[in-house]
C-alpha positions in Angstrom: 0.0 0.0 0.0 2.8 2.4 0.9 4.6 1.6 -2.4 1.4 2.3 -4.3 1.0 5.7 -2.7 4.6 6.4 -3.4 4.2 5.5 -7.1 1.1 7.7 -7.4 3.0 10.7 -5.8 5.8 10.1 -8.2 3.5 10.0 -11.2 1.8 13.2 -9.9 5.1 15.0 -9.7 6.0 13.8 -13.2 2.7 15.0 -14.6 3.1 18.4 -12.9 6.6 18.6 -14.3 5.4 17.7 -17.8 2.7 20.4 -17.5 5.2 23.1 -16.4 7.6 22.2 -19.2 4.8 22.2 -21.7 3.8 25.7 -20.6 7.3 26.9 -20.9 7.5 25.6 -24.5 4.2 27.1 -25.5 4.7 30.5 -24.0 7.6 31.6 -26.3 5.5 30.6 -29.3 2.7 32.8 -28.0 5.2 35.6 -27.6 6.6 35.1 -31.1 3.1 35.1 -32.5 2.3 38.3 -30.7 5.5 39.9 -32.0 4.7 38.8 -35.5 1.3 40.4 -35.2 2.8 43.6 -33.9 5.4 43.6 -36.6 2.8 43.1 -39.3 0.7 45.9 -37.8 3.7 48.2 -37.7 4.5 47.3 -41.3 1.0 48.1 -42.4 1.1 51.4 -40.6 4.4 52.2 -42.3 3.0 51.2 -45.6 0.0 53.5 -45.1 2.3 56.3 -44.2 4.4 55.7 -47.4 1.3 55.5 -49.5 0.1 58.9 -48.0 3.5 60.4 -48.6 3.5 59.2 -52.3 0.0 60.6 -52.8 1.0 63.9 -51.3 4.0 64.1 -53.7 1.8 63.2 -56.7 -0.7 65.9 -55.7 2.1 68.4 -55.3 3.5 67.5 -58.7 0.0 67.7 -60.2 -0.5 71.2 -58.8 3.0 72.3 -60.1 2.1 71.0 -63.6 -1.2 72.9 -63.5 0.6 76.1 -62.5 3.1 75.7 -65.3 0.4 75.0 -67.8 -1.5 78.0 -66.7 1.6 80.2 -66.9 2.3 78.9 -70.4 -1.3 79.6 -71.5 -1.0 83.1 -70.2 2.3 83.7 -72.0 0.8 82.4 -75.2 -2.3 84.7 -74.8 0.0 87.6 -74.1 2.0 86.9 -77.2 -1.2 86.5 -79.2 -2.5 89.9 -78.0 0.8 91.6 -78.8 0.7 90.1 -82.3 -2.9 91.2 -82.7 -2.0 94.8 -81.7 1.1 94.8 -83.9 -0.9 93.5 -86.8 -3.4 96.3 -86.5 -0.6 98.8 -86.4 1.0 97.3 -89.4 -2.3 97.4 -91.3 -2.7 101.0 -90.5 0.9 101.8 -91.6 0.4 99.8 -94.8 -2.8 101.6 -95.6 -1.1 105.0 -95.0 1.8 103.9 -97.3 -0.6 102.9 -100.0 -2.9 106.0 -99.8 -0.2 108.6 -99.2 0.5 111.3 -101.7 3.4 110.6 -104.0 5.8 112.9 -102.1 4.9 111.0 -98.9 4.9 107.4 -100.2 8.6 106.8 -99.8 8.6 108.2 -96.2 5.6 106.1 -95.2 7.1 103.0 -96.8 10.3 103.5 -94.9 8.3 103.9 -91.7 6.4 100.7 -92.4 9.6 98.8 -92.9 11.1 100.2 -89.7 8.0 99.3 -87.7 7.8 95.8 -89.1 11.4 95.1 -88.2 11.1 96.9 -84.8 8.1 94.8 -83.7 9.9 91.6 -84.5 13.1 92.8 -82.8 11.1 93.5 -79.6 9.7 90.0 -79.6 13.1 88.5 -80.2 14.7 90.5 -77.4 12.1 89.1 -75.0 13.0 85.6 -76.2 16.6 86.4 -75.8 16.1 87.5 -72.2 14.5 84.1 -71.4 10.8 84.7 -71.4 10.2 81.7 -73.6 13.4 79.7 -72.8 13.3 79.7 -69.0 12.4 76.0 -68.9 15.3 75.0 -71.2 18.4 73.5 -69.8 21.6 75.5 -70.2 22.8 73.8 -73.4 19.4 74.0 -75.1 18.9 77.6 -74.0 22.3 78.5 -75.5 21.4 76.9 -78.8 18.0 78.7 -78.8 19.7 82.0 -78.0 22.2 81.5 -80.8 19.3 81.0 -83.3 17.5 84.1 -81.9 20.7 86.3 -82.1 21.2 85.3 -85.7 17.7 86.6 -86.6 18.2 89.7 -84.6 21.4 90.5 -86.5 19.7 89.9 -89.8 16.7 92.0 -88.9 18.8 94.9 -87.7 20.7 94.8 -91.0 17.5 94.7 -93.0 16.0 97.6 -91.0 19.1 99.7 -91.6 19.1 99.0 -95.3 15.3 99.6 -95.7 15.4 103.1 -94.5 18.1 104.1 -97.0 16.3 102.7 -100.1 15.2 105.3 -102.6 12.1 103.8 -104.1 8.8 102.5 -102.8 9.1 99.3 -104.8 12.6 98.5 -103.5 11.3 98.9 -99.9 8.3 96.7 -100.5 10.7 94.0 -101.9 12.9 94.4 -98.9 9.9 93.9 -96.6 8.5 90.8 -98.3 11.7 89.1 -99.2 13.9 89.9 -96.2 12.2 91.4 -93.1 9.3 89.0 -93.3 10.4 86.3 -95.8 13.8 85.4 -94.3 12.8 85.4 -90.7 9.2 84.3 -90.1 9.5 85.3 -86.5 5.9 84.7 -85.4 5.0 81.6 -87.5 8.3 79.7 -87.5 10.9 80.9 -85.0 8.7 81.3 -81.9 7.1 77.9 -82.3 10.5 76.3 -83.0 12.1 77.8 -79.8 9.1 76.8 -77.7 9.3 73.3 -79.2 13.0 73.0 -78.5 12.4 73.7 -74.8 9.5 71.3 -74.5 11.5 68.5 -76.2 14.5 69.3 -74.0 12.4 69.3 -70.9 11.1 65.8 -71.8 14.6 64.5 -72.2 15.6 66.0 -68.9 12.7 64.3 -67.2 13.8 60.9 -68.5 17.5 61.4 -67.6 16.9 62.8 -64.2 13.7 62.2 -62.2 12.5 59.1 -64.0 16.0 57.5 -64.0 16.0 57.9 -60.2 12.6 56.1 -60.0 14.0 53.3 -62.2 16.9 52.9 -59.8 14.6 52.7 -56.8 12.3 50.2 -58.4 15.3 48.0 -59.3 16.5 48.2 -55.7 13.1 46.8 -54.7 13.8 43.8 -56.9 11.3 44.7 -59.7 11.7 44.0 -63.4 12.0 47.4 -65.1 12.8 46.1 -68.6 9.5 47.3 -70.1 9.8 50.7 -68.3 13.3 51.3 -69.5 12.4 50.5 -73.1 9.5 53.0 -72.9 11.8 55.7 -71.4 14.5 55.0 -74.1 11.8 55.4 -76.8 10.6 58.7 -75.1 14.1 60.1 -75.0 14.9 59.1 -78.6 11.7 60.7 -79.9 12.1 63.8 -77.8 15.7 64.3 -79.1 14.4 63.8 -82.7 11.8 66.5 -82.1 14.4 68.8 -80.6 16.7 68.4 -83.6 13.8 69.1 -86.0 12.7 72.3 -84.0 16.4 73.4 -83.8 16.7 73.1 -87.6 13.7 75.4 -88.1 15.0 77.9 -85.5 18.3 78.1 -87.3 16.5 78.8 -90.6 13.0 80.2 -90.0 12.8 81.6 -93.5 12.8 78.2 -95.2 9.9 77.6 -97.6 9.2 74.2 -95.9 8.8 75.6 -92.4 5.1 74.5 -92.2 5.8 70.9 -93.0 9.0 70.9 -90.9 7.0 72.2 -87.9 4.3 69.6 -88.4 7.0 66.8 -88.4 8.7 68.2 -85.3 5.3 68.4 -83.5 4.4 64.8 -84.5 7.8 63.6 -83.1 7.2 65.4 -79.8 3.6 64.0 -79.6 5.0 60.5 -80.0 7.5 61.2 -77.2 4.6 62.3 -75.0 2.7 59.1 -75.8 5.7 57.0 -74.8 6.1 59.1 -71.7 2.5 58.5 -70.7 2.9 54.8 -71.1 6.1 54.9 -69.0 4.2 56.7 -66.2 1.5 54.0 -66.3 4.1 51.3 -66.0 5.7 53.1 -63.0 2.3 53.2 -61.3 1.8 49.4 -61.9 5.3 48.7 -60.5 4.6 50.9 -57.4 1.3 49.1 -56.9 3.3 45.8 -56.9 5.6 47.1 -54.2 2.6 48.4 -52.2 0.8 45.0 -52.5 3.9 43.1 -51.4 4.4 45.3 -48.3 0.7 45.0 -47.2 0.3 41.2 -47.8 0.4 39.1 -44.6 3.7 37.3 -43.8 3.5 33.5 -44.0 3.5 31.6 -40.6 
């Protein structure tokens, strides 16, 4: 009987020991599970913060683009109004030159030639000072200014020659063939310079900001092959557009300026299309990163 009691006590102690050991083994697992849950919660909170930060950056960039678009529209409207005013003045001077008495026709024709040249020179000096080239990078701006300066030099020469001519017909020829014909300031040079800057800005975006995004996405382990191909295509087409616009700026009096401008504009439009596709691809890749960060970790 005594032995039986002893055995039962022994078994009881063993069972108690087993229970204690079992609890000790289970407790760390509970702690680990709790830590995993806390870690997952912290990761989700961090992901939400990152998402909000990205949304804030996108909203800021959107507002900046809207401000730039508005400023460009205002600049174009201002230039349009100035051209309209100048056109009215030129019409008035032309009418005066046509209807003037014979002894005044030469004087009025010289005055018309001078004003036509002066109005274009005024626009070009604004271009020269950076009103239309402020968004160009240094190298592109230098090339645009070189083209502008060439036209300024030519116009100043034409203006000086026009006021020394001795017949009305020779002044009219000077106006149509040289002052207007060789320069095409409003219809060729201005659009070409603006196009150069837009194309250069697109190239800059690919080489700077978007290249940084590609590097970041690669660091996250994502496949950026498609994105890089789209950006390479964007850059190539933007550079092609830049070259086409630059050619027009350097020779705005060419008889093919309309077709040349259309080709340059088409190349820039293609670059914008590729850029838009690249932005969509970036958004998809960022969503992949976001989905991975918010998905629950495996047990």
